[in-house]
N, C-alpha and C positions, 0 to 999 in steps of 0.2 A: 503494499500499500503506499500511503504517502501521497498527498496532493500536490501536483506540480502546477505551476502558474501557466502552463502551456494551454491556450485555448485553440489548438489546432484541430485538424481533422481527426486527430488521434483520441478525442474525447467522444463519448456516446458509445453505444452498441450497435453492432452490425451482424447480419446474417448473410452467409453466402455459400452456395452449393459448389462442390468441385468433383472433377472426374479426372483421374491421372492414368495416362497411357504409357505403355512401355513394358519392361519386364518388372511388374509390381505385385505379382502373386507368387506365393511360395518363398518370399524373401522377407518375411516378417513385417511387410510395409504397414499393416494395419496396427500392429503392436507398437511399432516405432512412431507412427502418426499419433496414436493415443497418448503415448509418453510425452511427445513434444507438445501436444495440445494441453496436457495436464501441467507441464512445466510453465506454459504461458497463461495458465489460468482460463482456458477456453473450454466451451461445452459443445456438444454435438454428437456425431456418429460417423463411422466408417465401416464400408463393407466391400467385399469382393463382388464383381458382377459376373454374370455368365459369359460375357464376351471378353474376359481377361484384363479388365481395367478395375481400378479401385475408386469407389465413389463415396460421397458423404456430404455432411453439412458442418460448417463451423459457425459458432456464435460466440460473440464476446467483445470487448473493447476493440474499437476499429484499429488502432495501432498494433495490437497483439494479433488480430486476424490477418493483418498485412503480413506480419512476421511469418505466420504458419503458410501463408500463400507462397511466400518466397521459398520456404522450406520445401513445400510440396513440388515447386517448380524445378528446384535445383539440387536438392539434397536427398531427401527420402531415406529409406533404410540402406545400410552399407552394401547389401547385395543388389539393390535394385538398379534399374537403368530406366531413368525417366525420359520418354520421348517427348511428352508434353503434358501440361496440366491445363484444364479448362475450367473456367469459373463462371458461374451463371446465377441468376436470381439474386444478385446483391442488392441488399437494402438495409436501411436504417431500421432498428427495431427499439421498442420502449422496454421490453423485458425479454429475458431468455426463455426459450421453449424447452430447454433441457436442463437437468439437474448436474449432469456429468458428461464426459466424453466417452462414449461406449462403442465397442466393436460389435456390430451386428452379424449374426451368422447369415 
């Protein structure tokens, strides 16, 4: 915590959906995403899709969500090979829809 005086775009809550393409299944991608999200204090979910991608939703403070978006674009889990990450349904929200960041089966 601790309130900074920055009144930037980093304040307020946002929600965004994501889908990550590449070698992202069978490489603990969901587990690492969950850990990274928890570290940043974000909530939402992540799951594997039937077509070989990983998708989910991130909610939390705007600046933190942006950090996880960068992580999903460039880093991911150690064995993953990300070809691209797509983000959609980005919006400002008043309250979080989730209590935690969970891995959906």
